N, C-alpha and C positions, 0 to 999 in steps of 0.2 A: 400525523402524517409522516410517512417514511421518506427516505432519500429519493431524489429523482433518478439518480444513476447508481451510486454506491455510497457506502459509509465507511468511516475509519473508527475503530474502537480500541481503546487501550485496555491493558490488563486491569487498571484501577477503575474502569467503568466510564471514563470519558468517551464521548461519542460525538463525531462531527459528520454531518450529512453533506455529501458532495464536497469534500475538502479541497481547498486550493493548495498550491505549492506552499504558500505561507502557513496555512493551517497545518499542513503536514510537518513543516519545519517546527512549529511550536509543539506539536504532539511528540515528535522525536526528541526534541530538546528536554521534554519532561520525563523521558525514560531514565530509569536508574537500575542498578544491579541488585536491588533488594525487593521492592514491592510493586514496581511498575516496569517490568522488563520487556514488554513487547506491545506492538499495535498490529492489528489485522485490518486490511482494507479488502472489501468484497462487495459484490452487488447486493442490493436489497431484494433478494429473491429466496424462495424456500430452498432451492438446490443450486447454489452458486456454481458456475462453471469455472470460475477463476478466483484467485485470491492473491494477495501480496501480504507479506509480514515483515516487520522490522523488529529485531531483537537486539538488545544491548549485550555486548560480549563482556565477560569477566576481565579479559585482558585489555579492554578498551576497543573502541570501534563498534561497528554495527554489522549484523548479518541480515541480509536482505534476501528473502525467498520470493520468487516470482513463479506462479504456477497457473497455467491456462490449459485445461484439459481439451478444450475445443480446438486449440491450435497446437496441441502436443508440445507445449513449452514447459520447461521446468529448469529454472536457473537459480543458483545460490551464489551470491556475491558478498564480499566483505568490503566495507568502506569505512573510512575513518572520520570523514567530516560530515556534519549534519546537512549542510547545504548540498553536498553530492548525493546524499541519500534522498532528500526531498525532491531534488531535480530529477534524478533517475526514476524514482517512483512516480512522479507526476507525468513524466513522458511515457512511461510504461502504461499508466492508467488511461492516457489519452487514446491509445489504439485499442482498448478493450471494447468488446461488444456489450452494450448496455441496452435494456429494453427501452424503446422510445427514442433512442439516439442513433442516427445513421453511423455506420462503421466507417471511420476515416480510412483513406488509402494507406497502405503500409509500404514505405519506401526502403529498399535495401534489406528487407528480411526475407 
């Protein structure tokens, strides 16, 4: 059975379905600059309209890419703390359109 809304998968093959902020935190904390450099979060559909990725940077910190073709959004941010990355990603995921889940209102966007 697949994820209800979306899943996160790391380069080393770890996968979490419908990850919480805490689960994202743990996945991000497992990233390193040799064999597990990124995670991707996207809906469990054949042609996902949006995705987010987190990659560890050689010089330290994280690059977060947020892309939603349906909303014409594309943002790249650099963050240094895992908690900031997990929180920002979790909030961004909250307003994504997922099959079977009502789209929450967007305030201030």
